N, C-alpha and C positions, 0 to 999 in steps of 0.2 A: 621878504625872510623864508615864508615858505616854498614859493618860486625858486629862490637859489638853491635851496636843498636838493628840490627835485631836480634841479639842473645838475646838480654835484652827483646825484645817483645815476641820472644820464648818462652822463659822460663816463663813469666808472663800468656801467654795463657794458659802454660802447668801445671802452678801452679792453675790456674783457674779451668782446667777439673779436676785436683787431688782434688780440693776442694769441700768435699761433700756439702758444704752449699751453694755454688754458683750453682752446678748442681740441688739442689730443688728448686731453686729460679726461674733457666732458665724454670723446668720444669713446674711448676707453673704458669708462667707467658704464657707459650706455651697452657697449658691445660684452662687457663682463657680465653685467644684468642679464641682457637676453641668454648668454651662455650658462650662467646658474639656471635661469627660469627651463629653458629647455633639457638640462640636464634632470633637473627635478623630475621634471614630466616625464622623462624616457624613463627614469628609475620608478615613477609610479607605474607607469604602463605596462611596463617589465614585469613588475612584482603581480599587477591584475593578470596580465597574460599568463605568468606561471601560475597563479592559483586557478585560471580558468583553465588552464590545461591540466592540472591536477583534478580539476572537479571533473572534466570532460571523462577522463580516463578512469576515473573511479566509477562513474557513472557507466561509461561502456563496459566496463569488468562487470558492473552490477547485471546489466542486462543481460550479456551473457551466462551467467550465474541463473538467471531466470530461465533462459531460455535453456538451458542443460536441463534444469527441474523439471521443464514442460516435458522433453525427450524421456526423462528417467521414468517420469509419470506413466506416461504412455507405454512405455517397455514393460512397466513392473504390471500396470495393468492385464498387459497382454500375455505376461508370461506366468504359466500357471506351475512352472516346477518351484518359483522362486517366491510366488503369492500364493497362498493356499486358498484365500477368498477368490482369485481369480478375477474374471470382470466386474465384479459385485464389490470390489472392495472401495471404502471409503473412508476418509481421515487424513492426515499428515504424513508428507513426505518431506525428508530434511536431509541434505546432503552438502558436501564440500569442506572448506576447513575453517577452522576457527574465525578467522577473519573475513574469508569471501566466501558465502555459502547462499545454498536457496532454500526457502520453504513452499512447498506446494500443498493447499487445501482442495481435495479432491471430492466432492461431492458424490451425494447418492444418485441414483437413476431416476431421471424425469421422463417418465412413460407420457409422452405428446398424442399418444393414439394412432400416430401413422409409424414413428419410430420411437428407438430411446435413446436419450440423451444424458451426458455427462459433463460437468463444466470443471475446469481446472483453473485455480487461481494460483500464479507462481510468483512469491517475491523473491527477486535478487538482491543482497547486500556486500557492500565493500565497509568493514570497518575498522581497518588498520590506520595508524599514523595519526595525524593531528586532523584539526578541523577542518582543511581542505581535500583530505585527502578519502573521504567517504562516499557513498552511493548508495542510492536504492532505485528500483527499479519493479514494477509491475506489469504481467502479463496475464491475461484472461485468453483462455482457448476453450471451446464447448467440442465436444465429441460426439460421433454419431455410431453406433452399434451397426458393423458392416461385416462382409464376409469375405475372408482371403483365401485364395487357392493354399492346398498345402499339398505338397508333393508326396507325403505318405498318407494320406486319407484318401481311400478309394473304396468302393463297393466290393467288398470280397466276402460277402456272404449270403447264402440263399434268402436267410431271413435273418434281422438284427430287430431289437428291439431296445429301444433306450432305458425303458423299465422293465415290467414284466411282460412274459410272453406265457401264454395258455393255450395248451394244446388240447382238444376234444376230439376223440372217435381216430376214424381211418384216414390221418393225415399222410400224405407223400411227399417227402422232400430228398430232393438229390442235392447234395451240399452241405456245408457247413452252417448250422444255425449259432447264436450266440444271443444273451441277454445281459443286459447292465444291472436286470434287477434279478426276480427269481425265474426261474422257467419249470412251467408247473405242466405235467402230461400226465392226465387221468386214465389214459389207458395205456400203458406202454408195449401191451402186447400187440396191439393192432397199429401202432403207430411205426411208420416205415420209414426210415432215415437211412441213405444208400450215400456212400461216396462221401461221407463228411463226418463231421464231430459235432456234440451238443457241448455248449460252453456257458456257464453264467456266472456273474457276480456273487448273486446270493445262492440260495439252495437250487439245486437240479436234481429233478426226477428221472433223468435220462442220461446223466455224463458228469461231467466236473464241474462243480460248485466252486466257489471261493477264488474264481479266476479275476485277473486284473480286468478293469474296466477298460474299455475300449471307446475310441473316437467316434462319434456319430457325425455325419457330414450332414453338413447344414446350408439351406437352401437361401441363396441369396433372391429376394422376391422383386428387389427393385430391378434386378438385372435381368430378369425373365419380364417384368412390365414392360421396360422400355423395346425388348424384340417385339413384344404384343403390340405395343401400342403403334409400332414403326412397321407395323406387318410384314415381319420379315418373313421369308418363305412361304408367304399366305398365311401368317397367323392374324390374330386378333382381338381387340380388348374390349371385354364386355365391363362397364362401369358398376353394374348391378347384378344381383343373382340372377342365373340362368336357368333353364329345364331344355335339354334337348328332347325333341319328342318328334313325332309325326313321321315323315320320311327317313329313309338312310341318310346318314350324314359321314361324308368323309372330309375328315381334317388333315389339314400340314400345318408345320409351323407350331408357333407358341400361342395358346387361345388361353389367356388371362381372366380369369372370371373374379371381380369383385365382391365375393360375396359366396353365396352356396350355391352347389350343382345339383342338379336331379337330371337322371338320365334315364327317359323312358323308352327309346327306340334305339335300333341299331348303329352303332357308330363306329368306322374305321380309321385308326391312327395312323396314318402312312408318315412315319417321321415325325409324328407330334407329340403334343404335350397338352393336356387339360389341366391347368394349376389354377387351384380356387383358394381364396383368402379364408373361406369359409369350410363347410363340410362338403363331402361327395359322395350321394347316394344314388346307386344303380339300384332301380327298381327293379322288379321280378319281370316286367317287359323289356329290361335294357338289357343289351348284348354289346359288349366292346371287344372288338378287335383290334391286339396292338400289333401294328406291323412295322416296328421301329427298327431300324438297323443299329444294334446297340453299341458299335464303334463310333456313328456319328450322331445318335441322338437316343440315348438310352432311357431319360426319364418317359414314362408314359401318363400317370397319374399322380399328382403331387395335390396335396391340402394343407393348409392350416389347421383345419379341423378335423373332425372324424373321417374317415372312410369305411363306409357300408356296402358290402356287396347281398344284394339280394337276388338279383339275375344271374349274368355270366360274363366273365373277364376271363380272356386269352389270348395267348400269341407271345410277343416277344417284347421284353420291356420292363424297366424298374418302376415299381409303388411305392411311393413314399408319402407319408405323413406326419404333422408335430403333433397330432392326436392319437387316438388309437384307431386299429385296424382292425373289422368284424366280418368274416365270412357265415355269410347265412346261405349262400348260393352257391354256383359254383366257380371254380377257379383253376384254370388250368394254364400255368404258365410254361411253354417249353423251352425258353433262355430267358432270365431274367431275375429279379430280385424283390423282397419285400422289406423295406426300413420304415419302422414307426417306433411311436413313443410308447403305447403300448399294442401290444396283439394277442387276439383271442383267434384262434384258428380252428374251424369246425369242419367233421368229416363225416360222413356216414348218415343214411336216414334220409336219403333224398338231397345231402350235400355233400359237396365233391371239394377237395381242395389237391390239387398237383401243384408242384413247382420244382423245376431244375435250374440248378445254378448257371449263369452263363460266365465260362471261363474267359470271355472277351471283357468282362468287366477287370479282371484282375490288371492292375496297374493303370488303369484307366481313369486321368486326372478329366473329371466331368466341369465343364465350365460352366459357371455360375454356383458351383457346390464349394464347400470347405470350412474353414472355423469361424467362428464368429469373433471379431476384434473391434478396438474402438481405433476409430479414425477421425481425423480433425474435420471440423467444417467451417469452423470460422477461427479467426485470430485477430486480438487488439491490447493494445497497450494502455493501461490503465493507469490514468494520471490522479 
């Protein structure tokens, strides 16, 4: 009986397969199933692509907001008119719209010992729309304090101090003098100022006080160190403090000393600069002849620390220090200028100080000098 039933089922299945109408129906059903499956898959893929496209667009917008925040922060740090804290600003900067914006965290200055750095972390956000129309990107940039040329910043004074200036005795100056601090003249009756005026931001014993502060040219030390290391025009790099002594010394190019300089002998600077990251001390036996062509090579003696003249300095060139300049010897500059953070200029009693400003410096943009600015040294996206 069981074999008979199986045979009946087999015959029915055989009849179904041999029936063209049944085969067409089966084929149609399979085809419809495939179409429905494909359609559902296509709709799913399209929806996912749409979501991914929306997410990508929001992420890209957030990235550009973060980049905008970085550029605005650098501009703000270097813009002294709009930013009263200048290069020293730290805190948060915010910009953009209610739905697309950036937040930048500006760090305090980190002094590495070699240079100063700041860190900027900018977060760009897009918050409009639904769940898939949002994005956040974050960028970290490190800045190094450098020097940028400034067309309006030149050596325009015979003597310029970024802080107080003190003049004692029979000092003779031809040209303008200016102090961003107080200008103290102990003996106005014997101080000789020709073809110029004396101005000061603070008090002034010899001219107008309460004057506007003026920009002080800043030295790009890495620029000059590079020239010295490459020994351009006969220059040389000294890794540590150095003493010039013995026979007469003739120098050309940039002589960059990583420390203090002591001058005990006669030195002739022929379009040359002695640059010290420490102090420069011209001893009583030292005699420095500055023979620089002002238009081509104005800087003669430059120091981060103090410059003290106990011997003699004369000729053509610019002396500049980020510390104090003190004359206890004999200074006779026929064409040039002296720029210092602080200045004590003594004359009389065996000490002489005479300086004539060189009009060749007017409008001269000296390479390797300018205003301090923050510059990018690294960029990375933070995840």
